[in-house]
C-alpha positions in Angstrom: -53.8 25.3 -2.1 -53.3 24.4 1.5 -53.4 27.3 3.9 -50.8 27.9 6.6 -50.7 30.3 9.5 -48.1 33.1 9.9 -45.8 31.1 12.2 -45.6 28.2 9.7 -45.0 30.6 6.8 -42.1 32.3 8.7 -40.6 28.9 9.6 -40.7 27.9 5.9 -39.0 31.1 4.9 -36.3 30.8 7.6 -35.6 27.2 6.7 -35.2 28.2 3.0 -32.8 30.9 4.1 -30.7 28.4 6.0 -30.8 25.8 3.3 -29.8 28.3 0.6 -27.3 30.0 2.9 -28.7 33.5 2.2 -28.9 36.5 4.5 -32.2 36.6 6.4 -34.8 39.0 5.4 -36.7 41.2 7.8 -40.2 39.8 8.5 -42.9 41.9 10.1 -46.0 40.3 11.4 -49.2 42.4 11.5 -51.6 40.7 13.9 -54.8 41.6 15.8 -54.0 39.0 18.5 -52.8 40.3 21.8 -52.3 36.8 23.2 -48.7 36.4 24.5 -48.6 32.8 23.4 -49.3 33.8 19.8 -46.7 36.6 20.0 -44.2 34.3 21.5 -44.9 31.7 18.8 -44.3 34.3 16.1 -41.0 35.4 17.6 -39.8 31.8 18.1 -40.7 31.2 14.4 -38.4 34.1 13.4 -40.5 37.2 13.1 -38.4 40.3 13.5 -41.0 42.9 14.3 -44.6 42.7 15.5 -47.1 45.3 14.4 -50.5 45.3 16.2 -53.8 45.8 14.3 -55.1 48.3 13.8 -51.7 49.5 12.8 -51.4 53.2 13.4 -49.4 55.5 11.2 -46.6 56.1 13.8 -46.0 52.4 14.4 -45.8 51.7 10.6 -43.5 54.7 10.0 -41.2 53.7 12.9 -40.9 50.2 11.4 -40.2 51.5 7.9 -37.6 54.0 9.1 -35.8 51.4 11.1 -35.6 48.6 8.6 -31.9 49.2 8.0 -31.2 48.7 11.7 -33.4 45.5 11.8 -31.4 44.0 8.9 -28.0 44.3 10.7 
């Protein structure tokens, strides 16, 4: 199996959503990278929410509690 990075995976998912004309799902990226170029690439690919590793409990709970708002 060929490996792909997170940005490529998100692009594949977003392309499938467009092709199948289905509502987009919320995609969260959990990354240890603090590089702005990587963050920008993930957002451009279609990531809805970025969580930084190590992910603390409060950040994860905030994301989970706000999923319904991210999906609108």
